[in-house]
Phi, psi and omega in degrees: 000118184251120178213171167271178178290157178060041185245019188074016188291323180288320176299321177296321176297317179297323180298315180290323177298326183290346180300322183096349180238019191225120169283151179228154178222123186270108175049067185306325186264009185299310182296318179296320178298313180296318181294322184282327187259338185074012182301137185267077179268157173304136177066026185309306185294322178296321181296313181296324180287325188270341186235161183291121180261008178266103185300324181294318179293321178297316180299319178299317180292324179297325181265002186267203183295146178289129182295158170058026177057031178275165180278329186235158180222110179262121179247118179270102183256140169266129183299325181291340179286337185272071183289160185302333181290342183274136178291127182258008183302328180302333183298334180290342177270359185242159169269110186268122179240143183245123180257120185243159177208146181303133184299333177298320179289321179297311182298315180300318181288317182297318184296338176289335183256331182208110187288155174068043179296150175253173179299323179294328183291330190262357164081005184290317179298314181297324180295316179296321179295316179294319178302314180294322179296313180295319177301322182296314182274345174275333185081010177199167180287136173288175182290142178228135174229145182253133182300328178296319179295321179298313181292331178289323181203079186303316183298316182294314184289317177294327175297316178294321179297312180299319179298317180294330179275349181076030179235153182287143172275143172226142180288357171297338181289349185271351185216149176208159180289146175294158174103172179298156179243150183298335183266001175300144169294161182297342180282356185307319181302331180278323192253336196254020184305312184292316182289334175290336177276350185270160172232013180175184180289142180286167179294163177304147180276156180274217180293160180296146183289148171280134185234150174296162189305319182294323178286326177297322177294323177297319177300316179299324178293321185279335190302318181299328180286322173297314181293337178296323182269336189306319183295344185264001186293148179295000000 
């Protein structure tokens, strides 16, 4: 699952973990991304110390055996982590799905956790590039789901996603226990407060947020990349 930050991505990971037949991996390339780019993210040093920062080893594991003898393996990937220097060949062994969200909602949410985000921080350009790359070698568009559609009707959208993936849908995906999870990345205390309070998908969102001019300009920059994927959503 490829998304930018603040895209409902952790809730989707929790939904698949709740199935009971699915291993999950929280942002496999985060430590490697930080180590390779020097990006100054919250908890940077702790992340690099606690998680594998070798991108080649991570890629091998992503394409390897499913952990814990489970049937399915859900990998929550951030598009910005897949920098050009990292080998993407492992992606051909995976079913690549793209999770999108309107950039106004992403920027508003991201800025609450880390001020002054840039276009590179929120992953829209990288998501469109990865989408085009996967489309090129598949010969068709990969699966796309929109977080707004999920929140409007989680059962219907997850049902369509599971059908498209050829796996059974279960309503266990609609609920999970509150609190931290054993599979959360070490960065969870900074980023996952709201989802840790949740026990399922939140209600549909209202109108788009009003943003200050600098953030509104960022939304305008990101919007064409979001709109590039939007027509393909399930």
